[in-house]
N, C-alpha and C positions, 0 to 999 in steps of 0.2 A: 452726528447720529442722534436721532430723536429719542426721547425717553420711551415712546411707544415701540420703536424698532428694537431698542435694547431689551425691553421687557419681553418682546416676542421671542427673541433669541434665547434669553435666559429661561423662558418657560419651556421652549422646545428641548434644549440640550441640558439645562440646569448645570452649568459648568462649575458652580460652587459645589463643594463636597456634600453628598447626601447624608442626612442624619441616619444613624442606624435605626432599623425598625425591628421590633420584636416579631417573631413569627406568630401568626394568628393561631388560635386554638385549632386542633385537628378536627376536621369535619368528618362526617361518616364516610365520604368518598375518599378521604385523604389518608386514612390511617394505614400504617405499616406498608409504606411503599418503597422502602430501601431494600434492594436485592442483596442478600448476603452470600458469602462473606464479602465485606467491603474490600475493594481494591484501591491502591494508592497510585495515582498518576501524577506526573510532574510536567510543567511547561518546560520544553526543551531549551528554548532560547527566547530572547527579547530583542526586537528590532527597533532601533530609534527611528521615529518618523517626524512629521511636522507637529505643529501645535494643535492640541485638542482633536486628535483623530476620531472620526465617527464611522462613516460608511466604508464597507469593504465589498469589492466585487472582482471576480476573476474575469480576465479578458481572454480572447480566443487562443492566444499562445500559451496559456497556463499561468502567466504572471498575475499578480494581484494589484489592483488599484486601491489606494487608501485616500479617502477624502479628509483633509485636515481642516476642520472648521475654524480653528483659530488663526491659521496662516493662509487661509483661502487658496488652497491649491490641492493638487492630487499628486501623491507619490506613487512610484511603481516599485513593487517588490518582486525580485527574481525568486520564484518559489523553489528553484533547484538549489540555490545557495542561501536563500532567506536573507538577502541583503537588498538594500535600496539601490536601484540603478537609474541612470538617466537623470535628466533635469526635471525639476518640479513643473507640473502643468498648471498654469494659472486658471482660476475659476472665478465665479462671482463671490460675493461676501457670504461667509458662513455656509460652505457646502456641507450637506448632511448625508443622507443614505442614498447612494447611487445604484444604478443597475447597468447592465450591458445588454443591448438588443441583439437579435439574431444577425443583423447586418454588420455587427462588430463595433458599432458606435456605443460609447458610454454616455449615459444621461445623468448629469449631476445637478440635483435640485439645490439652489442657493437660497437659504432661508431669508436672509436679510436683504439681499439685492433683488429679490423677487424675480428670479429668472432661472433658466436651466442651461447649463453649459453642455455642449455636445462635443465629445472628443472622439477623433478617429484613433482607435486603439492600435491600428497597424503602424501609425507614425507618431502617436502620442502628441498630436497637435489638435488645437481647438478648431472645429469646423464652423460653429456658429453658436450664438447665444439666443435662447428663446425666451421672450418676456413671459412671465407668469406671476400674477399677483397672488396675495393671500398667504405668503410665507410657505413656499414649497418645502416639503420635508423629506419624503421618501419616494422612490421610484420603483416600479416593478413592471416586468414584461407580461403582456397578456397574449392569449393564443394567436391573435392576428399578427403578432410581431410588433404591434404598437406598444406604447408605454403609458402606464397610469402613473400620475404624480399626485400624492396627497398634499392638500393645502391646509396646513395646520391652523392658520388664522382665518381661513375662509370656510371651514367646515365642509369641504368638498374634495372631490377627486377630478382631475382633468386628464383627458386623453391627448397624447401627442402622436401624430403620424410620423413614424420613423423614416418614411420615404421622403417626405417633404420637409420634415422638421418644423411642422406647424401644429398649433393647437387645433383640434377638430372636435366638433360637437359642443353641446352645452356642458357646463360643470355638473357633475353628478353629486347630489347632496349626500352628506354623511352625518354622523354625530359630531359633537364638539371635539376639536383637537385631534383630527385623524393623523396617524403616523404610519405605521407599518402596513404593507399590503402583500398578500400572497395569493396565488391563483391555484386552485385545486384542479385535478385532472378533468373534472366535469365542467370546467370553464368558468366557474364562479370565483370572483375575487372577494377576499375577506379583508376588510379594512378595520384596523384597531383604532378606536376612538378613545384616546386617553382620557379626555376630560368628561366625556359622556358615559364612561364605564360600560360601553357596549361595542358590538362589532357589526358593521354594515356589510351586507352580502349583496354583491352586484353581479348581474348577468352580463358578462363581457361581450356577448354576441349582440345584445340590444342596448348596452350601456344604461341599464335601468336597475333600480334597487329592487331586490327580491324580498328581503326581509331585514330586520334588525334584531340581533340576538342580545338580550340583556344578561346581567349576572357576572360582570367582570369588575376588576378593581384596578383602575389605571392601566388598561391594556395598552401595550406599546408596540409589540411586534408579533408577527405571525409566521409560522413555517408549516409546510405541508409534508406529512410523512408518506412513505411508500404505500401505506394502506388507504391513503386519501384523506385521512383525518387532518384537521387543522389544529396546530398547537399554538396557544396564545400566551405570551409572557405578561403577567400582571405585576406591575411595579409595586402597587400598593398592598398586595396580599401575599407577596413572596411565594407565588405558586404559578403553575401553568394550567390553563384550562384546555381541555381537549374537546373539540367540536366534531361531531359526526356530520360530514359535509353532505350526506344524503338527506338527513332530516333537519340539518341546521339547528341542532340542539347540543348543549354541553352534556357530555356523557361522564366526565370525571374531572377531578383536579389533582395535581401532583405537587406536593411541597418541594421547593428548591431553595436556593440561597436567597440572600437579602436583596430586594429590589432588582428583579430580573428585567433588564432593558432589552436585550437582544436574544433572539433564538434562531437556530438553524438546524436542519436535518441533514446528516451525512449519507453517503452511499451505503453504509452498513445499516441504515435505518435508525441509528441512534440520534436523539435530539440533544442539542447543547444550548444551555442558557448562559448568557453573560450577566452575572449577578453584580451589579454596580455597587451595591451597598456592602457586600462581603468580599469583594475583590477576588472572586473565584468563578469557576465554571461548573455547572452541574450537568451530569450525563444521564439521559433518560432512554431506556429501552422502549421504543414505541410499540413493540409487539406485546409487551406486558404492562406498559405504562408504569414501570418501576424505575427508581433511581439506581444507577449502576455505580458502585464504589463510593468514595468520598469526594467532596468538591476539590477541584483542581485549582491551586493558587495561581493567579496571573498578576498583571500589573494593577495600577491604581485606577479604580472606577472603570472596569470593563463595560463597554456600552454596545458593542456589536460583535457578531461572530459569524464566520462562514467556514464551510468545510470543503476541502479540495477533493477532486476525484480519487486521490490516493489516501484519503481519510485523515490527512493532516488538518488540524484545526487552527484557524487564525482568529485572534481576538484583539480588537482595538481598545486601548486603554486611554480614555479621554483625559485623565488627569496626569498621566505619566509620559505622554507623548511617545507612546510605543505600541507595537503590535506583538503580542505573545504568540508563540508557536507551540502547539501541543502535538506531539507525535506519540501514539500509543505503542506499547510493546508488541513485537511481531508475533504472529502465530504461523505455524507451519503445518501443512496438510500432506503433501506428497513430494517425492523426488523421483524423476524419471529420466534416464534409466537409473536403477538402484544398484548397479554394479558395473565395474569396468576394470581394465588392466592396471597392474601395479605401476606401470610406467606413467600413469596419468594421461591427460589429454582427452578424457571423456567429457563431452558437452552435456550437461544435465539441466533440467528444468525443475525448479522448486516452486511450488505453489503455496499460498497462504494469504495473510493479510498484514497490512502495515509494514510492508517490506521496503519502502522508499529509503534510500541512503544506506542500503545493506552492504556488509562485507560477509564473506562466507568462508568457513574453514572446514576441512575434513580431517578429523582426528588431530586437530591443532595446527594443521598445515594450511596456509591460505590458498584459496582458489584464485584463478586468474580470469580475466575477461568477464567480470561480473557486471551485468546490466539488469535494470529493473524496469518493468513496464510502467506506463503512465498512471495506472490505477493502484500501483503498489501491491499487486496480487501475484506477480510472477517474476522469478529471477532466472536468468540464464547465466551459467558459470562453467568454467573448465576445471576439472579436477587436477590437483597436484599429484606427483608420485606418492605412493604409500606402500606400506607393508601389507602382505596378503592377509585378508580377514576383514571382519566388519569394523566400521569406524562411525563415530557420532558426527553428524553434520550440524554445525552451529551457524546461525545467522544472527548478526549483530547490527542494530540500527541505532540512531540517536535516541530512540525510545526504549531500548532494552535489547534482550537477546532471547532466542528460542532454539531448541535443539530437536533433532530427530535422532534418538538414541539408536545406534547401530543402523543408521538409515542408509548407509552405502557400504557395499562390500567390494574390496579390492580382490580381484582374482588374478591368478597366475596365467600368463599366456601359454598356449599349447605349442610346443615345438616338435616338429617331425624329426625323427632320428633315422639314421641309416646304420645297419650292422653288416659288416663285410667279414665273412669267414674265409680264412686262407686254406686252400686245398692241402690235403695231407701229402707230404713228400715221402713216398714209400714204394716198395715193390714186394710181390708175393714170392717169386722164385729167384733166388733164395730169399726168404723173408728178411727184409732190411728196412730200418727206419733212418732216414736221412736227417730228420729234425724231430726231437722227442715231444713236441707240443703241438696241439691244435690251437690256433689263435683266431680271435674275432675282435674287430675294432669297431667301437661305437662312436658315432659322430653326431653332434647337434646340427641339423641341416639349416637352421635359422642363423646360428652364429658361425657355423663352419668349424667349431672347436671340438676337440675330443672331450668325451664325457667320462670323467673318472668316478670310481666308487660305486659302480652299478653292477648288479648281478647278471651274469650271462649263463644261460642253461645250454648244456651240450647234450645232444641226443643222437642216437642212431635208430632211425625209424621210430618205433614207440618205446624204445629202450633208453632210459635215462642214464647217461654216462656220469653226469655230475655238474657242478657249477663252479664258476670262477668270477672274480671281481676285477673290473677294469682298473688299470693303473693310471698314472698321470697322463699317459698318452692315449688313454681310452682303450687299451688293449687288454683282453682277458686271455689267459693261457691255461690249457688243460693237458695233462700228460697223456699221450696217446700210446705209450710203449706197451702197456698191458692189454690194449684193445685193438692192436694192429690188425689181427685177423678179421675181427668184426667190422672194422672200417672198410677193409678190402672187399669182404663179401657183400657189403651193402653199397659199395661204390661211393662212399663218402660219409658225411655226417651233417647234422643240422645244429645251428646256433640260434638262440632266440633271446630277445630282451622283452620283458613283460610290461615295460613302461614304469615311470616313477615320477614323483614330485620332488623338486628341489626348491631351494629358497628363491630361485628366480624364474622357474618355468615348470610346466607340466610336460614331461617327455613322453611322447607317444611310443607305442610298441613297435618293434621291428624284428626282422629275422632274415636268415640267409642259409642257403645250402652250399656246402663245399664238397667238391669231388676229390679224386685222388690223382696225383700227378707223379709219374715215375720219371725221374730225371734221366 
């Protein structure tokens, strides 16, 4: 390998440890950008990968490709288990920042071998290799579905037709040392020119330069926020410049960690910088352009960052041959339905954020059938049995836990009852009582069992005779001896149960009328 080739690679990736740089004095636009109170987040896990990992890109099935510049291959990370799967995919020499086109193919710029490896992500096999001189560095998809590749040593961007996998058109000139590329919703591509300290703006529809924006300090990577603004990580000034993509002017700068190399924006609108000099990640709220919480410690020399649809953050650490995974603590919004029977079995939907990998419990009892959608914003679960009353619903993920206090109420089931009153056994002439008690039997129609301990009211017409309590067989007895005449004159009596709540059910009211039988 020639000295020139070695120096080109060393200049692009700077694989030797970066010296720490002091943060620059605060400028007028930079003061007081930490949103308080500060929150502390931690990297959940670290995944060993190949040597000197750089670029990261999600493939259509949701897994993650990692370009290992030192071992000249691509690893695949299963984002469900956060483990490396399958065999390493060979690339050219020193693969850097890759991208995945709409057709599902991955395009990997190889800085030293001066070519681009094309990988079919469905089979993880190499389709072809496209020659491209000038030290290709980073790739990005443009609105047509084609790919732009920055040429770090040739100070230009080259378009690749993703249908033919051939270079198309003339090279588009940029500033010196172009690296990261991002495309705004208006179709303009923003190219960070690290050595020229500026950003080239390209109209992707015509492949022509619109303007060049000055005022950066070793800009390395660009990300587009939901509001359309472009966020540029400045290695040399430890901050992020924000570009209004309508006017193509810098509107503010945000201090971050030391030597931010990579930047990405997640589905929640937050931006994340990979701070290579301070071995951490800074979180920026792009709606306020303020830093959220304190920096998140990751591996050694983080160089690139991507955010999954479920808001998990993946960071490549070039000096520790690893990818750090950050999962933020969950938040909960609603649970529907918010009540169900004490027997359990209610299927509920819980909404919130950062719910990937969740377990759920209701009042400390684990739910079953827990599934989480791809974006980590919705859980489906089945309630366990529980005691009647409200319980707290708690969701636990690798990033933390969150609760809905008294979020679910267990309710007793309603059981219909039947009350059967036994006819009075008596006669009028001569007056005679064959059995001295009126009886009524209460039964739970759902279980078929007698209901003990319940009050039964005995009446004749509108006249209250009295009450009795059901025994273990569900039978209530009331002495009829003194009211024999009244029973006979009214042709019988009425028994009623007003309903009640027990530990296992709500018993519905029931009643019955009993006549007179003369043996």
